[in-house]
PDB file of N, CA, C and O in Angstrom:
ATOM      1  N   MET A   1     -10.586 -15.037  -9.380  1.00  0.00           N
ATOM      2  CA  MET A   1      -9.268 -15.156  -9.965  1.00  0.00           C
ATOM      3  C   MET A   1      -9.049 -16.597 -10.410  1.00  0.00           C
ATOM      4  O   MET A   1      -9.409 -17.538  -9.703  1.00  0.00           O
ATOM      5  N   LEU A   2      -8.469 -16.753 -11.558  1.00  0.00           N
ATOM      6  CA  LEU A   2      -8.111 -18.078 -12.044  1.00  0.00           C
ATOM      7  C   LEU A   2      -6.913 -18.599 -11.257  1.00  0.00           C
ATOM      8  O   LEU A   2      -6.061 -17.829 -10.814  1.00  0.00           O
ATOM      9  N   ARG A   3      -6.866 -19.874 -11.096  1.00  0.00           N
ATOM     10  CA  ARG A   3      -5.724 -20.448 -10.385  1.00  0.00           C
ATOM     11  C   ARG A   3      -4.536 -20.655 -11.308  1.00  0.00           C
ATOM     12  O   ARG A   3      -3.396 -20.381 -10.933  1.00  0.00           O
ATOM     13  N   GLU A   4      -4.803 -21.138 -12.513  1.00  0.00           N
ATOM     14  CA  GLU A   4      -3.735 -21.342 -13.485  1.00  0.00           C
ATOM     15  C   GLU A   4      -4.324 -21.281 -14.884  1.00  0.00           C
ATOM     16  O   GLU A   4      -5.520 -21.503 -15.072  1.00  0.00           O
ATOM     17  N   ILE A   5      -3.484 -20.980 -15.861  1.00  0.00           N
ATOM     18  CA  ILE A   5      -3.924 -20.880 -17.246  1.00  0.00           C
ATOM     19  C   ILE A   5      -3.092 -21.821 -18.100  1.00  0.00           C
ATOM     20  O   ILE A   5      -1.942 -22.119 -17.779  1.00  0.00           O
ATOM     21  N   PHE A   6      -3.677 -22.277 -19.172  1.00  0.00           N
ATOM     22  CA  PHE A   6      -2.992 -23.164 -20.106  1.00  0.00           C
ATOM     23  C   PHE A   6      -2.341 -22.284 -21.169  1.00  0.00           C
ATOM     24  O   PHE A   6      -3.043 -21.650 -21.957  1.00  0.00           O
ATOM     25  N   LEU A   7      -1.015 -22.235 -21.203  1.00  0.00           N
ATOM     26  CA  LEU A   7      -0.280 -21.334 -22.075  1.00  0.00           C
ATOM     27  C   LEU A   7       0.796 -22.107 -22.825  1.00  0.00           C
ATOM     28  O   LEU A   7       1.777 -22.555 -22.230  1.00  0.00           O
ATOM     29  N   PHE A   8       0.610 -22.261 -24.128  1.00  0.00           N
ATOM     30  CA  PHE A   8       1.577 -22.943 -24.989  1.00  0.00           C
ATOM     31  C   PHE A   8       1.915 -24.350 -24.498  1.00  0.00           C
ATOM     32  O   PHE A   8       3.073 -24.767 -24.529  1.00  0.00           O
ATOM     33  N   GLY A   9       0.917 -25.059 -24.056  1.00  0.00           N
ATOM     34  CA  GLY A   9       1.112 -26.438 -23.638  1.00  0.00           C
ATOM     35  C   GLY A   9       1.602 -26.610 -22.216  1.00  0.00           C
ATOM     36  O   GLY A   9       1.931 -27.723 -21.806  1.00  0.00           O
ATOM     37  N   ALA A  10       1.657 -25.537 -21.465  1.00  0.00           N
ATOM     38  CA  ALA A  10       2.104 -25.631 -20.078  1.00  0.00           C
ATOM     39  C   ALA A  10       1.157 -24.821 -19.202  1.00  0.00           C
ATOM     40  O   ALA A  10       0.515 -23.877 -19.663  1.00  0.00           O
ATOM     41  N   LEU A  11       1.085 -25.198 -17.956  1.00  0.00           N
ATOM     42  CA  LEU A  11       0.271 -24.454 -17.015  1.00  0.00           C
ATOM     43  C   LEU A  11       1.102 -23.326 -16.415  1.00  0.00           C
ATOM     44  O   LEU A  11       2.232 -23.536 -15.974  1.00  0.00           O
ATOM     45  N   ALA A  12       0.525 -22.127 -16.405  1.00  0.00           N
ATOM     46  CA  ALA A  12       1.217 -20.955 -15.870  1.00  0.00           C
ATOM     47  C   ALA A  12       0.334 -20.320 -14.799  1.00  0.00           C
ATOM     48  O   ALA A  12      -0.891 -20.415 -14.875  1.00  0.00           O
ATOM     49  N   PRO A  13       0.935 -19.681 -13.812  1.00  0.00           N
ATOM     50  CA  PRO A  13       0.132 -19.037 -12.775  1.00  0.00           C
ATOM     51  C   PRO A  13      -0.658 -17.856 -13.347  1.00  0.00           C
ATOM     52  O   PRO A  13      -0.194 -17.179 -14.264  1.00  0.00           O
ATOM     53  N   SER A  14      -1.836 -17.616 -12.806  1.00  0.00           N
ATOM     54  CA  SER A  14      -2.692 -16.558 -13.336  1.00  0.00           C
ATOM     55  C   SER A  14      -2.130 -15.148 -13.148  1.00  0.00           C
ATOM     56  O   SER A  14      -2.450 -14.284 -13.964  1.00  0.00           O
ATOM     57  N   PRO A  15      -1.318 -14.857 -12.137  1.00  0.00           N
ATOM     58  CA  PRO A  15      -0.750 -13.506 -12.071  1.00  0.00           C
ATOM     59  C   PRO A  15       0.097 -13.138 -13.293  1.00  0.00           C
ATOM     60  O   PRO A  15       0.390 -11.964 -13.520  1.00  0.00           O
ATOM     61  N   LEU A  16       0.485 -14.141 -14.071  1.00  0.00           N
ATOM     62  CA  LEU A  16       1.211 -13.862 -15.305  1.00  0.00           C
ATOM     63  C   LEU A  16       0.356 -13.028 -16.259  1.00  0.00           C
ATOM     64  O   LEU A  16       0.881 -12.164 -16.963  1.00  0.00           O
ATOM     65  N   LEU A  17      -0.941 -13.275 -16.290  1.00  0.00           N
ATOM     66  CA  LEU A  17      -1.847 -12.461 -17.101  1.00  0.00           C
ATOM     67  C   LEU A  17      -1.877 -11.013 -16.616  1.00  0.00           C
ATOM     68  O   LEU A  17      -1.892 -10.078 -17.417  1.00  0.00           O
ATOM     69  N   TYR A  18      -1.885 -10.845 -15.311  1.00  0.00           N
ATOM     70  CA  TYR A  18      -1.923  -9.497 -14.751  1.00  0.00           C
ATOM     71  C   TYR A  18      -0.628  -8.740 -15.038  1.00  0.00           C
ATOM     72  O   TYR A  18      -0.656  -7.539 -15.306  1.00  0.00           O
ATOM     73  N   VAL A  19       0.495  -9.433 -14.984  1.00  0.00           N
ATOM     74  CA  VAL A  19       1.768  -8.794 -15.320  1.00  0.00           C
ATOM     75  C   VAL A  19       1.778  -8.409 -16.792  1.00  0.00           C
ATOM     76  O   VAL A  19       2.245  -7.330 -17.156  1.00  0.00           O
ATOM     77  N   GLY A  20       1.263  -9.292 -17.633  1.00  0.00           N
ATOM     78  CA  GLY A  20       1.193  -9.002 -19.065  1.00  0.00           C
ATOM     79  C   GLY A  20       0.322  -7.806 -19.381  1.00  0.00           C
ATOM     80  O   GLY A  20       0.586  -7.091 -20.348  1.00  0.00           O
ATOM     81  N   ALA A  21      -0.705  -7.573 -18.592  1.00  0.00           N
ATOM     82  CA  ALA A  21      -1.562  -6.407 -18.790  1.00  0.00           C
ATOM     83  C   ALA A  21      -0.991  -5.166 -18.112  1.00  0.00           C
ATOM     84  O   ALA A  21      -1.203  -4.050 -18.586  1.00  0.00           O
ATOM     85  N   ALA A  22      -0.272  -5.350 -17.013  1.00  0.00           N
ATOM     86  CA  ALA A  22       0.250  -4.217 -16.256  1.00  0.00           C
ATOM     87  C   ALA A  22       1.445  -3.568 -16.939  1.00  0.00           C
ATOM     88  O   ALA A  22       1.630  -2.356 -16.823  1.00  0.00           O
ATOM     89  N   VAL A  23       2.253  -4.336 -17.640  1.00  0.00           N
ATOM     90  CA  VAL A  23       3.459  -3.776 -18.265  1.00  0.00           C
ATOM     91  C   VAL A  23       3.128  -2.719 -19.316  1.00  0.00           C
ATOM     92  O   VAL A  23       3.681  -1.622 -19.239  1.00  0.00           O
ATOM     93  N   PRO A  24       2.253  -2.984 -20.301  1.00  0.00           N
ATOM     94  CA  PRO A  24       1.955  -1.919 -21.272  1.00  0.00           C
ATOM     95  C   PRO A  24       1.273  -0.709 -20.631  1.00  0.00           C
ATOM     96  O   PRO A  24       1.543   0.434 -21.002  1.00  0.00           O
ATOM     97  N   LEU A  25       0.392  -0.971 -19.671  1.00  0.00           N
ATOM     98  CA  LEU A  25      -0.270   0.138 -18.983  1.00  0.00           C
ATOM     99  C   LEU A  25       0.743   0.971 -18.203  1.00  0.00           C
ATOM    100  O   LEU A  25       0.677   2.200 -18.206  1.00  0.00           O
ATOM    101  N   PHE A  26       1.679   0.300 -17.537  1.00  0.00           N
ATOM    102  CA  PHE A  26       2.720   1.013 -16.806  1.00  0.00           C
ATOM    103  C   PHE A  26       3.601   1.830 -17.745  1.00  0.00           C
ATOM    104  O   PHE A  26       3.953   2.965 -17.426  1.00  0.00           O
ATOM    105  N   LEU A  27       3.960   1.270 -18.891  1.00  0.00           N
ATOM    106  CA  LEU A  27       4.816   1.993 -19.825  1.00  0.00           C
ATOM    107  C   LEU A  27       4.146   3.264 -20.334  1.00  0.00           C
ATOM    108  O   LEU A  27       4.803   4.293 -20.492  1.00  0.00           O
ATOM    109  N   ILE A  28       2.851   3.197 -20.588  1.00  0.00           N
ATOM    110  CA  ILE A  28       2.124   4.390 -21.030  1.00  0.00           C
ATOM    111  C   ILE A  28       2.077   5.428 -19.918  1.00  0.00           C
ATOM    112  O   ILE A  28       2.361   6.603 -20.150  1.00  0.00           O
ATOM    113  N   LEU A  29       1.718   4.997 -18.706  1.00  0.00           N
ATOM    114  CA  LEU A  29       1.632   5.939 -17.587  1.00  0.00           C
ATOM    115  C   LEU A  29       3.005   6.483 -17.201  1.00  0.00           C
ATOM    116  O   LEU A  29       3.123   7.635 -16.781  1.00  0.00           O
ATOM    117  N   ASP A  30       4.040   5.661 -17.342  1.00  0.00           N
ATOM    118  CA  ASP A  30       5.400   6.106 -17.039  1.00  0.00           C
ATOM    119  C   ASP A  30       5.853   7.179 -18.021  1.00  0.00           C
ATOM    120  O   ASP A  30       6.498   8.152 -17.631  1.00  0.00           O
ATOM    121  N   ARG A  31       5.518   7.002 -19.277  1.00  0.00           N
ATOM    122  CA  ARG A  31       5.869   8.002 -20.284  1.00  0.00           C
ATOM    123  C   ARG A  31       5.161   9.330 -20.009  1.00  0.00           C
ATOM    124  O   ARG A  31       5.749  10.398 -20.179  1.00  0.00           O
ATOM    125  N   VAL A  32       3.914   9.258 -19.587  1.00  0.00           N
ATOM    126  CA  VAL A  32       3.170  10.473 -19.235  1.00  0.00           C
ATOM    127  C   VAL A  32       3.794  11.147 -18.014  1.00  0.00           C
ATOM    128  O   VAL A  32       3.910  12.371 -17.965  1.00  0.00           O
ATOM    129  N   ALA A  33       4.194  10.345 -17.034  1.00  0.00           N
ATOM    130  CA  ALA A  33       4.820  10.900 -15.826  1.00  0.00           C
ATOM    131  C   ALA A  33       6.171  11.540 -16.142  1.00  0.00           C
ATOM    132  O   ALA A  33       6.512  12.579 -15.577  1.00  0.00           O
ATOM    133  N   ARG A  34       6.934  10.930 -17.037  1.00  0.00           N
ATOM    134  CA  ARG A  34       8.220  11.525 -17.422  1.00  0.00           C
ATOM    135  C   ARG A  34       8.018  12.834 -18.162  1.00  0.00           C
ATOM    136  O   ARG A  34       8.731  13.809 -17.922  1.00  0.00           O
ATOM    137  N   ALA A  35       7.041  12.852 -19.067  1.00  0.00           N
ATOM    138  CA  ALA A  35       6.780  14.080 -19.824  1.00  0.00           C
ATOM    139  C   ALA A  35       6.277  15.190 -18.913  1.00  0.00           C
ATOM    140  O   ALA A  35       6.546  16.367 -19.156  1.00  0.00           O
ATOM    141  N   GLY A  36       5.552  14.821 -17.871  1.00  0.00           N
ATOM    142  CA  GLY A  36       5.041  15.810 -16.929  1.00  0.00           C
ATOM    143  C   GLY A  36       6.061  16.251 -15.896  1.00  0.00           C
ATOM    144  O   GLY A  36       5.800  17.179 -15.131  1.00  0.00           O
ATOM    145  N   GLY A  37       7.214  15.606 -15.859  1.00  0.00           N
ATOM    146  CA  GLY A  37       8.263  15.993 -14.923  1.00  0.00           C
ATOM    147  C   GLY A  37       8.029  15.526 -13.499  1.00  0.00           C
ATOM    148  O   GLY A  37       8.557  16.117 -12.557  1.00  0.00           O
ATOM    149  N   VAL A  38       7.249  14.478 -13.335  1.00  0.00           N
ATOM    150  CA  VAL A  38       6.942  13.978 -11.995  1.00  0.00           C
ATOM    151  C   VAL A  38       8.196  13.444 -11.315  1.00  0.00           C
ATOM    152  O   VAL A  38       8.388  13.649 -10.116  1.00  0.00           O
ATOM    153  N   TYR A  39       9.040  12.769 -12.065  1.00  0.00           N
ATOM    154  CA  TYR A  39      10.214  12.131 -11.465  1.00  0.00           C
ATOM    155  C   TYR A  39      11.287  13.126 -11.027  1.00  0.00           C
ATOM    156  O   TYR A  39      12.171  12.759 -10.252  1.00  0.00           O
ATOM    157  N   SER A  40      11.237  14.337 -11.485  1.00  0.00           N
ATOM    158  CA  SER A  40      12.235  15.322 -11.060  1.00  0.00           C
ATOM    159  C   SER A  40      12.005  15.775  -9.619  1.00  0.00           C
ATOM    160  O   SER A  40      12.902  16.354  -9.007  1.00  0.00           O
ATOM    161  N   PHE A  41      10.825  15.523  -9.076  1.00  0.00           N
ATOM    162  CA  PHE A  41      10.520  15.916  -7.697  1.00  0.00           C
ATOM    163  C   PHE A  41      10.819  14.818  -6.688  1.00  0.00           C
ATOM    164  O   PHE A  41      10.691  15.033  -5.483  1.00  0.00           O
ATOM    165  N   LEU A  42      11.213  13.650  -7.164  1.00  0.00           N
ATOM    166  CA  LEU A  42      11.392  12.508  -6.280  1.00  0.00           C
ATOM    167  C   LEU A  42      12.851  12.283  -5.929  1.00  0.00           C
ATOM    168  O   LEU A  42      13.748  12.598  -6.711  1.00  0.00           O
ATOM    169  N   TRP A  43      13.076  11.736  -4.747  1.00  0.00           N
ATOM    170  CA  TRP A  43      14.424  11.503  -4.262  1.00  0.00           C
ATOM    171  C   TRP A  43      15.096  10.356  -5.017  1.00  0.00           C
ATOM    172  O   TRP A  43      16.277  10.452  -5.351  1.00  0.00           O
ATOM    173  N   HIS A  44      14.376   9.290  -5.286  1.00  0.00           N
ATOM    174  CA  HIS A  44      14.942   8.109  -5.924  1.00  0.00           C
ATOM    175  C   HIS A  44      13.992   7.642  -7.031  1.00  0.00           C
ATOM    176  O   HIS A  44      13.155   6.773  -6.791  1.00  0.00           O
ATOM    177  N   PRO A  45      14.109   8.207  -8.240  1.00  0.00           N
ATOM    178  CA  PRO A  45      13.166   7.874  -9.318  1.00  0.00           C
ATOM    179  C   PRO A  45      13.054   6.394  -9.667  1.00  0.00           C
ATOM    180  O   PRO A  45      11.937   5.933  -9.902  1.00  0.00           O
ATOM    181  N   PRO A  46      14.154   5.606  -9.716  1.00  0.00           N
ATOM    182  CA  PRO A  46      13.969   4.177 -10.026  1.00  0.00           C
ATOM    183  C   PRO A  46      13.129   3.442  -8.979  1.00  0.00           C
ATOM    184  O   PRO A  46      12.332   2.567  -9.318  1.00  0.00           O
ATOM    185  N   LEU A  47      13.308   3.795  -7.727  1.00  0.00           N
ATOM    186  CA  LEU A  47      12.507   3.181  -6.670  1.00  0.00           C
ATOM    187  C   LEU A  47      11.038   3.583  -6.812  1.00  0.00           C
ATOM    188  O   LEU A  47      10.144   2.770  -6.578  1.00  0.00           O
ATOM    189  N   ALA A  48      10.796   4.818  -7.190  1.00  0.00           N
ATOM    190  CA  ALA A  48       9.427   5.288  -7.407  1.00  0.00           C
ATOM    191  C   ALA A  48       8.796   4.569  -8.599  1.00  0.00           C
ATOM    192  O   ALA A  48       7.602   4.269  -8.580  1.00  0.00           O
ATOM    193  N   ARG A  49       9.586   4.291  -9.631  1.00  0.00           N
ATOM    194  CA  ARG A  49       9.051   3.573 -10.795  1.00  0.00           C
ATOM    195  C   ARG A  49       8.660   2.146 -10.428  1.00  0.00           C
ATOM    196  O   ARG A  49       7.629   1.654 -10.886  1.00  0.00           O
ATOM    197  N   VAL A  50       9.467   1.475  -9.611  1.00  0.00           N
ATOM    198  CA  VAL A  50       9.133   0.123  -9.166  1.00  0.00           C
ATOM    199  C   VAL A  50       7.856   0.152  -8.326  1.00  0.00           C
ATOM    200  O   VAL A  50       6.969  -0.683  -8.504  1.00  0.00           O
ATOM    201  N   ALA A  51       7.770   1.113  -7.416  1.00  0.00           N
ATOM    202  CA  ALA A  51       6.570   1.230  -6.587  1.00  0.00           C
ATOM    203  C   ALA A  51       5.347   1.547  -7.440  1.00  0.00           C
ATOM    204  O   ALA A  51       4.251   1.065  -7.152  1.00  0.00           O
ATOM    205  N   PHE A  52       5.520   2.342  -8.473  1.00  0.00           N
ATOM    206  CA  PHE A  52       4.421   2.678  -9.366  1.00  0.00           C
ATOM    207  C   PHE A  52       3.948   1.437 -10.133  1.00  0.00           C
ATOM    208  O   PHE A  52       2.748   1.237 -10.320  1.00  0.00           O
ATOM    209  N   PHE A  53       4.895   0.610 -10.572  1.00  0.00           N
ATOM    210  CA  PHE A  53       4.519  -0.637 -11.243  1.00  0.00           C
ATOM    211  C   PHE A  53       3.756  -1.557 -10.300  1.00  0.00           C
ATOM    212  O   PHE A  53       2.762  -2.167 -10.693  1.00  0.00           O
ATOM    213  N   VAL A  54       4.211  -1.658  -9.074  1.00  0.00           N
ATOM    214  CA  VAL A  54       3.520  -2.496  -8.089  1.00  0.00           C
ATOM    215  C   VAL A  54       2.097  -1.979  -7.869  1.00  0.00           C
ATOM    216  O   VAL A  54       1.162  -2.768  -7.731  1.00  0.00           O
ATOM    217  N   CYS A  55       1.936  -0.670  -7.838  1.00  0.00           N
ATOM    218  CA  CYS A  55       0.593  -0.093  -7.683  1.00  0.00           C
ATOM    219  C   CYS A  55      -0.294  -0.409  -8.882  1.00  0.00           C
ATOM    220  O   CYS A  55      -1.470  -0.729  -8.709  1.00  0.00           O
ATOM    221  N   VAL A  56       0.244  -0.326 -10.082  1.00  0.00           N
ATOM    222  CA  VAL A  56      -0.531  -0.645 -11.279  1.00  0.00           C
ATOM    223  C   VAL A  56      -0.911  -2.123 -11.283  1.00  0.00           C
ATOM    224  O   VAL A  56      -2.064  -2.463 -11.551  1.00  0.00           O
ATOM    225  N   PHE A  57       0.036  -2.998 -10.991  1.00  0.00           N
ATOM    226  CA  PHE A  57      -0.220  -4.434 -10.949  1.00  0.00           C
ATOM    227  C   PHE A  57      -1.276  -4.772  -9.897  1.00  0.00           C
ATOM    228  O   PHE A  57      -2.216  -5.518 -10.171  1.00  0.00           O
ATOM    229  N   THR A  58      -1.118  -4.219  -8.696  1.00  0.00           N
ATOM    230  CA  THR A  58      -2.060  -4.497  -7.617  1.00  0.00           C
ATOM    231  C   THR A  58      -3.440  -3.933  -7.946  1.00  0.00           C
ATOM    232  O   THR A  58      -4.458  -4.555  -7.641  1.00  0.00           O
ATOM    233  N   GLY A  59      -3.472  -2.763  -8.565  1.00  0.00           N
ATOM    234  CA  GLY A  59      -4.761  -2.191  -8.947  1.00  0.00           C
ATOM    235  C   GLY A  59      -5.499  -3.052  -9.949  1.00  0.00           C
ATOM    236  O   GLY A  59      -6.706  -3.257  -9.819  1.00  0.00           O
ATOM    237  N   LEU A  60      -4.795  -3.557 -10.944  1.00  0.00           N
ATOM    238  CA  LEU A  60      -5.432  -4.474 -11.895  1.00  0.00           C
ATOM    239  C   LEU A  60      -5.908  -5.742 -11.210  1.00  0.00           C
ATOM    240  O   LEU A  60      -6.997  -6.241 -11.490  1.00  0.00           O
ATOM    241  N   PHE A  61      -5.105  -6.244 -10.334  1.00  0.00           N
ATOM    242  CA  PHE A  61      -5.438  -7.476  -9.622  1.00  0.00           C
ATOM    243  C   PHE A  61      -6.694  -7.290  -8.775  1.00  0.00           C
ATOM    244  O   PHE A  61      -7.570  -8.154  -8.760  1.00  0.00           O
ATOM    245  N   LEU A  62      -6.780  -6.160  -8.072  1.00  0.00           N
ATOM    246  CA  LEU A  62      -7.928  -5.909  -7.210  1.00  0.00           C
ATOM    247  C   LEU A  62      -9.185  -5.558  -7.997  1.00  0.00           C
ATOM    248  O   LEU A  62     -10.292  -5.905  -7.586  1.00  0.00           O
ATOM    249  N   LEU A  63      -9.020  -4.873  -9.126  1.00  0.00           N
ATOM    250  CA  LEU A  63     -10.184  -4.503  -9.932  1.00  0.00           C
ATOM    251  C   LEU A  63     -10.827  -5.711 -10.617  1.00  0.00           C
ATOM    252  O   LEU A  63     -12.047  -5.763 -10.774  1.00  0.00           O
ATOM    253  N   THR A  64     -10.011  -6.673 -11.020  1.00  0.00           N
ATOM    254  CA  THR A  64     -10.537  -7.802 -11.779  1.00  0.00           C
ATOM    255  C   THR A  64     -10.714  -9.061 -10.925  1.00  0.00           C
ATOM    256  O   THR A  64     -11.372 -10.008 -11.357  1.00  0.00           O
ATOM    257  N   GLY A  65     -10.143  -9.083  -9.733  1.00  0.00           N
ATOM    258  CA  GLY A  65     -10.258 -10.268  -8.883  1.00  0.00           C
ATOM    259  C   GLY A  65     -11.639 -10.373  -8.269  1.00  0.00           C
ATOM    260  O   GLY A  65     -12.377  -9.390  -8.192  1.00  0.00           O
ATOM    261  N   LYS A  66     -11.975 -11.560  -7.838  1.00  0.00           N
ATOM    262  CA  LYS A  66     -13.297 -11.775  -7.241  1.00  0.00           C
ATOM    263  C   LYS A  66     -13.180 -11.986  -5.756  1.00  0.00           C
ATOM    264  O   LYS A  66     -14.189 -12.184  -5.079  1.00  0.00           O
TER     265      LYS A  66
END
């Protein structure tokens, strides 16, 4: 894992890259889950969406980290 990246003349933490990659992936998977009716079975859909984003972010982090 990189410690920091040079972004527009400033140093930014490397998890910013993972968030940037996780957001579009989450939006695609979220749209598929909504179309499939997954959220209708859950007690608190917004909480499930946050947990799902955390899972996507953590999965990217673990797959690409060293």
